[in-house]
C-alpha positions in Angstrom: -43.6 0.5 -43.0 -41.7 0.3 -46.3 -39.9 -2.9 -47.1 -36.2 -3.0 -46.4 -33.5 -4.1 -48.8 -32.2 -3.1 -52.2 -35.4 -1.6 -53.5 -36.8 -1.9 -57.0 -34.4 -3.2 -59.7 -33.9 -2.3 -63.3 -35.7 -5.5 -64.3 -38.7 -4.5 -62.3 -38.9 -1.0 -63.9 -38.5 -2.7 -67.3 -41.3 -5.1 -66.5 -43.5 -2.2 -65.3 -43.0 -0.3 -68.5 -43.6 -3.4 -70.7 -46.8 -4.3 -69.0 -48.1 -0.8 -69.4 -47.7 -1.2 -73.2 -49.0 -4.8 -73.3 -52.0 -4.4 -71.0 -54.5 -3.2 -73.7 -53.7 -6.2 -75.9 -53.7 -8.6 -72.9 -57.1 -7.3 -71.9 -58.5 -8.0 -75.3 -57.4 -11.6 -75.0 -58.7 -12.2 -71.5 -61.9 -10.3 -72.1 -62.6 -12.5 -75.2 -62.0 -15.6 -73.1 -64.3 -14.4 -70.3 -67.0 -13.4 -72.9 -66.8 -16.9 -74.4 -67.6 -18.3 -71.0 -70.6 -16.0 -70.5 -69.1 -13.3 -68.4 -70.7 -9.9 -68.8 -68.9 -6.9 -70.2 -69.2 -5.1 -66.9 -67.5 -8.0 -65.1 -64.9 -8.3 -67.8 -63.7 -4.8 -67.0 -62.8 -5.9 -63.5 -59.6 -7.2 -65.2 -58.8 -3.5 -65.8 -59.4 -2.6 -62.2 -63.0 -1.3 -62.7 -65.0 -2.6 -59.8 -68.5 -3.9 -60.4 -69.5 -3.8 -56.7 -69.3 -1.1 -54.1 -66.6 -1.2 -51.5 -68.2 -2.2 -48.2 -68.0 -0.2 -45.0 -65.3 -1.3 -42.6 -61.8 -2.8 -43.0 -61.4 -5.2 -45.9 -59.1 -8.3 -46.2 -58.3 -9.2 -49.8 -57.7 -12.8 -50.8 -56.4 -13.9 -54.2 -56.4 -17.4 -55.7 -55.6 -17.9 -59.4 -58.1 -20.7 -60.1 -60.6 -23.1 -58.5 -58.4 -25.0 -56.0 -56.7 -21.9 -54.7 -60.0 -20.0 -54.5 -61.6 -22.8 -52.5 -58.6 -22.8 -50.1 -59.1 -19.1 -49.7 -62.8 -19.5 -48.9 -61.8 -21.9 -46.1 -59.6 -19.2 -44.5 -62.1 -16.5 -45.1 -64.8 -18.5 -43.2 -62.4 -19.1 -40.3 -61.1 -15.5 -40.2 -64.7 -14.3 -40.3 -65.4 -16.1 -37.1 -62.5 -14.4 -35.3 -62.9 -11.0 -36.9 -66.7 -10.2 -37.0 -66.1 -6.6 -38.1 -64.0 -7.7 -41.2 -65.2 -7.6 -44.8 -63.6 -9.9 -47.4 -62.8 -9.7 -51.1 -61.8 -12.8 -53.1 -60.3 -12.3 -56.6 -59.5 -15.0 -59.1 -58.5 -15.0 -62.8 -60.9 -17.6 -64.3 -64.6 -17.7 -65.0 -64.7 -21.3 -63.6 -63.4 -20.2 -60.3 -65.9 -17.3 -60.2 -68.8 -19.7 -60.8 -67.6 -22.2 -58.2 -67.0 -19.8 -55.4 -70.3 -17.9 -56.1 -72.1 -20.9 -54.7 -69.9 -21.2 -51.6 -69.3 -17.6 -50.5 -69.0 -17.1 -46.7 -70.7 -14.2 -45.0 -69.4 -10.7 -45.7 -67.5 -11.8 -48.8 -67.7 -10.8 -52.4 -65.9 -11.8 -55.6 -64.2 -9.9 -58.4 -61.8 -10.8 -61.2 -58.2 -9.8 -60.4 -56.8 -6.8 -62.2 -54.1 -7.4 -64.8 -50.6 -6.9 -63.4 -50.1 -3.5 -64.9 -49.9 -0.1 -63.1 -53.2 1.4 -64.2 -55.5 -1.6 -63.5 -53.8 -2.3 -60.2 -54.0 1.4 -59.0 -57.7 1.5 -59.9 -58.4 -1.7 -58.0 -56.5 -0.5 -54.9 -58.1 3.0 -55.0 -61.5 1.4 -54.9 -61.1 -1.5 -52.5 -58.4 -0.1 -50.1 -57.5 -3.5 -48.5 -56.1 -3.5 -45.0 -54.3 -6.8 -45.7 -53.8 -9.0 -48.8 -53.4 -12.7 -48.7 -52.2 -14.5 -51.9 -52.7 -18.3 -52.2 -50.0 -20.7 -53.5 -47.9 -19.2 -56.3 -49.3 -15.8 -57.3 -46.2 -13.6 -57.5 -47.4 -10.6 -59.7 -44.7 -8.0 -59.2 -46.7 -4.8 -59.8 -49.7 -6.0 -57.8 -47.5 -7.0 -54.8 -45.4 -3.8 -54.8 -48.4 -1.4 -55.2 -50.4 -3.2 -52.6 -47.5 -3.1 -50.1 -47.0 0.6 -50.8 -50.7 1.2 -50.1 -50.1 0.3 -46.5 -51.5 -3.3 -46.6 -49.5 -6.1 -45.1 -49.1 -9.1 -47.4 -49.0 -12.9 -46.9 -48.4 -15.8 -49.2 -50.2 -18.9 -47.9 -50.1 -22.5 -49.0 -47.0 -21.3 -50.7 -46.0 -23.5 -53.6 -43.6 -22.8 -56.5 -42.6 -25.3 -59.1 -38.9 -26.2 -59.5 -39.0 -24.5 -62.9 -40.4 -21.3 -61.4 -37.8 -21.3 -58.6 -35.0 -21.8 -61.2 -36.3 -18.8 -63.3 -36.5 -16.6 -60.2 -33.0 -17.6 -59.1 -31.7 -16.3 -62.5 -32.9 -12.8 -61.5 -31.9 -13.0 -57.8 -32.0 -9.2 -57.0 -35.5 -8.9 -58.4 -36.6 -12.1 -56.6 -35.3 -10.7 -53.3 -37.2 -7.4 -53.9 -40.4 -9.3 -54.5 -39.9 -11.5 -51.4 -39.5 -8.3 -49.3 -43.0 -7.3 -50.0 -44.4 -10.0 -47.8 -44.8 -9.9 -44.1 -45.5 -13.6 -43.9 -45.0 -16.9 -45.8 -46.9 -20.0 -44.8 -45.5 -22.9 -46.8 -46.8 -26.4 -47.6 -43.6 -28.1 -46.6 -40.0 -27.7 -45.6 -38.8 -28.0 -49.2 -40.9 -25.0 -50.2 -39.6 -23.0 -47.2 -36.0 -23.7 -48.4 -37.0 -22.5 -51.9 -38.4 -19.2 -50.6 -35.3 -18.6 -48.4 -33.1 -19.2 -51.5 -35.1 -16.5 -53.3 -34.4 -14.0 -50.5 -37.3 -14.4 -48.1 -36.7 -13.2 -44.5 -36.3 -16.4 -42.4 -38.3 -14.7 -39.6 -41.2 -14.4 -42.0 -41.2 -18.0 -43.2 -43.3 -20.6 -41.4 -44.6 -24.1 -42.2 -48.4 -24.0 -42.5 -49.2 -27.4 -44.0 -51.7 -27.7 -46.9 -54.7 -25.5 -46.4 -56.7 -27.7 -48.7 -57.0 -30.1 -45.8 -59.3 -27.7 -44.1 -61.6 -27.0 -47.1 -65.3 -27.6 -46.7 -66.6 -30.9 -48.2 -67.6 -30.6 -51.9 -71.2 -29.8 -52.4 -73.5 -32.6 -53.5 -76.7 -32.2 -55.5 -79.0 -34.6 -53.6 -81.5 -34.9 -56.5 -78.7 -35.7 -59.0 -77.1 -38.2 -56.6 -80.4 -40.0 -56.0 -81.1 -40.2 -59.8 -77.6 -41.7 -60.4 -78.0 -44.1 -57.5 -81.2 -45.3 -59.2 -79.6 -45.6 -62.6 -76.6 -47.5 -61.3 -78.7 -49.7 -58.9 -76.4 -52.0 -57.0 -73.5 -52.0 -59.5 -70.0 -51.5 -58.2 -68.4 -48.1 -59.2 -65.0 -46.6 -59.3 -64.0 -43.1 -60.2 -61.0 -41.8 -62.2 -61.0 -38.1 -61.4 -59.3 -35.0 -62.8 -57.5 -36.9 -65.6 -55.2 -35.2 -68.0 -53.9 -35.8 -71.5 -52.1 -39.2 -71.5 -53.9 -40.5 -68.4 -57.1 -41.7 -70.0 -55.5 -44.6 -72.0 -54.0 -46.4 -68.9 -57.3 -45.8 -67.0 -59.3 -47.3 -69.9 -56.9 -50.2 -70.1 -57.2 -50.8 -66.4 -61.0 -50.7 -66.6 -61.1 -53.1 -69.5 -59.0 -55.6 -67.5 -61.3 -55.1 -64.4 -64.4 -56.0 -66.4 -63.1 -59.5 -66.9 -63.6 -60.3 -63.2 -66.2 -57.6 -62.4 -68.5 -57.5 -65.5 -71.0 -55.1 -63.8 -68.4 -52.6 -62.8 -68.9 -49.0 -64.0 -66.2 -46.4 -64.4 -67.0 -42.7 -63.8 -64.4 -40.9 -65.8 -64.0 -37.2 -65.0 -61.6 -35.3 -67.2 -59.9 -32.4 -65.4 -60.9 -30.1 -68.3 -64.4 -30.8 -69.7 -63.5 -29.1 -73.0 -61.4 -32.2 -73.7 -64.6 -34.4 -73.5 -64.9 -35.0 -77.3 -61.3 -36.3 -77.4 -61.9 -38.5 -74.4 -65.1 -39.8 -75.9 -63.2 -40.8 -79.0 -60.6 -42.6 -76.9 -63.4 -44.6 -75.2 -65.1 -45.4 -78.4 -61.9 -46.9 -79.8 -61.7 -49.4 -76.9 -65.1 -50.8 -77.8 -66.5 -50.2 -74.3 -70.0 -48.7 -74.0 -70.4 -45.3 -72.5 -72.8 -42.4 -71.8 -72.1 -38.7 -71.5 -73.2 -36.5 -68.6 -73.0 -33.3 -70.7 -75.7 -34.7 -73.1 -78.1 -35.4 -70.3 -77.5 -39.1 -70.5 -77.7 -41.5 -67.5 -75.9 -44.8 -67.2 -78.0 -47.8 -68.0 -77.4 -51.5 -67.1 -75.1 -51.8 -70.1 -73.1 -48.6 -69.6 -69.5 -49.6 -68.9 -68.2 -46.0 -68.6 -70.0 -42.9 -67.6 -68.1 -39.8 -69.0 -68.7 -37.1 -66.4 -67.8 -34.2 -68.6 -69.4 -31.3 -66.6 -68.3 -28.8 -64.1 -69.2 -28.5 -60.4 -70.4 -32.1 -59.8 -67.2 -33.6 -58.4 -68.8 -34.0 -55.0 -71.5 -36.1 -56.5 -69.1 -38.4 -58.2 -67.1 -38.9 -55.0 -70.3 -39.6 -53.1 -71.1 -42.4 -55.6 -68.0 -44.4 -55.1 -65.7 -45.7 -52.3 -62.7 -45.9 -54.7 -61.2 -42.8 -56.4 -58.1 -42.6 -58.6 -56.8 -39.0 -58.7 -55.4 -37.9 -62.0 -52.6 -35.5 -62.6 -50.4 -38.1 -61.1 -49.7 -40.7 -63.8 -48.3 -37.8 -65.8 -45.9 -35.3 -64.1 -48.7 -32.8 -63.4 -48.3 -32.6 -59.6 -51.4 -34.5 -58.4 -54.8 -33.2 -57.2 -56.5 -32.7 -53.8 -56.9 -35.9 -51.9 -58.7 -34.2 -49.0 -61.9 -33.8 -51.0 -61.9 -37.5 -51.7 -61.2 -38.5 -48.1 -63.9 -36.1 -46.8 -66.4 -37.7 -49.1 -65.6 -41.1 -47.5 -63.6 -42.7 -50.3 -60.2 -44.3 -50.4 -57.5 -42.8 -52.7 -55.3 -44.2 -55.5 -52.6 -42.0 -56.9 -49.8 -42.2 -59.5 -46.3 -41.2 -58.6 -46.4 -37.6 -60.0 -47.9 -35.9 -57.0 -45.1 -33.4 -56.4 -47.6 -30.6 -55.5 -48.7 -32.7 -52.5 -45.4 -34.1 -51.2 -46.3 -33.2 -47.7 -49.6 -35.1 -48.0 -49.5 -38.3 -50.0 -46.5 -40.1 -48.3 -48.1 -39.9 -44.8 -51.5 -40.7 -46.2 -50.1 -43.7 -47.9 -48.3 -44.7 -44.7 -51.6 -44.4 -42.9 -53.1 -46.8 -45.4 -55.7 -44.3 -46.6 -54.1 -44.2 -50.1 -52.1 -46.4 -52.4 -49.6 -45.4 -55.1 -49.6 -47.1 -58.5 -47.4 -46.6 -61.6 -49.2 -48.0 -64.6 -52.5 -49.5 -65.8 -51.7 -53.0 -64.5 -51.1 -51.7 -60.9 -54.2 -49.5 -61.1 -56.4 -52.5 -62.1 -54.9 -54.6 -59.2 -55.5 -51.8 -56.7 -59.1 -51.4 -57.7 -59.7 -55.1 -57.9 -58.2 -55.7 -54.4 -60.6 -53.2 -52.8 -63.6 -54.6 -54.8 -62.8 -58.1 -53.7 -61.9 -57.2 -50.1 -64.7 -55.0 -48.7 -63.2 -55.0 -45.2 -59.8 -53.8 -46.5 -61.7 -51.1 -48.5 -63.6 -50.0 -45.4 -60.4 -49.7 -43.4 -58.8 -47.6 -46.2 -61.8 -45.3 -46.3 -61.7 -44.8 -42.5 -57.9 -44.2 -42.6 -58.2 -41.6 -45.4 -61.0 -39.8 -43.5 -59.1 -39.8 -40.2 -55.9 -38.5 -41.9 -57.8 -35.7 -43.5 -59.5 -34.7 -40.3 -56.2 -34.7 -38.5 -54.6 -32.5 -41.1 -57.5 -30.0 -41.0 -56.6 -29.0 -37.4 -53.6 -27.1 -38.8 -56.0 -24.6 -40.2 -56.6 -23.1 -36.7 -52.9 -22.5 -36.2 -52.8 -20.8 -39.7 -55.6 -18.4 -38.7 -53.9 -17.5 -35.5 -50.6 -16.8 -37.3 -52.3 -14.6 -39.9 -54.1 -12.6 -37.3 -50.9 -12.0 -35.4 -48.4 -11.5 -38.2 -50.6 -9.3 -40.3 -51.7 -7.3 -37.2 -55.3 -7.8 -38.2 -56.8 -7.4 -34.7 -55.4 -3.8 -34.2 -56.6 -2.9 -37.7 -60.0 -4.6 -37.6 -60.8 -5.4 -34.0 
């Protein structure tokens, strides 16, 4: 069934023409970036729609998540849908080499990964001609006009799950309301993280009958993997020292974290901070910041281990977050002291830790307030409050234990929403008649 409404706009046609001209230059840029991250030339061409894997026999459901967080949320849904639809095959696409590496280690049965085609007619048509998806499910905020329109016209039904658009993105779309409405018409289903996001989609022209609250799918993600050997080695290195983690920190957040840790060392001289920058390529800059404080540190990327005198362990590697969370009962989540939007607290809670966050968690407005109310998390605003929160839990082990249990119970309760999401997807995208 073709979407109803005003149809393509002049702006859409202009965008389609412009991307056709720009695509070769855009490909050079993204291919160079993938090459720098060790991706082969064959796989780089996936961005032009050239598949590096055969299309499997049987109906295929396509999921797309831009980066690591969205891709992991997609894997959770794929695993659950696979249990309900044993005949289905799955394709997961993403845009980054980091996401490809992470998901390759956690792929559910009957699933394969490709890099997403550039949003231009030729790459998208090549991609669709090869994979022929029966349904396409996009995670969070991936609104690529050409990809969406072409996929809908191929006969696939589309869903946007864990829907999340920034205030700035919504404002931009509202300035081109007819085109926004046309894009919204491509979807058969929107599952939003919260009521505010539902209101945003409705303001952009989404059909009210297609908009449902689905909660945050990251609540249902599988626990982060833990390398048992690495964990054992680090336990031995740290011995019985108390540890806290500052995870996924961004520019501007390390200074208050370091200030808090220096203050904490006055009352807890054996305390070790595991500092985990969100982007490991910033590690040299972070190391320079640490050096200026005068505190001793070691770097994971150099193969170093914390010794008795190591006050900060700079965890500047990828794929080991589960290990860091397993080492500490206290985790400060970055992306929140700066207006970044916050990061996933469910991974922390699943690992058995209590959560500290700054106020800038607008990407998790449906999560942090009830988690704080349940006493599984606390909100701080500066270095002094951060130090007080960590110190309180270090000095009050019973209070820390209660916070850990509350965080874990909250995460488990939220993950039950995932089953409702799966049922909704199957029904609204008509997957059972297509796949059986």
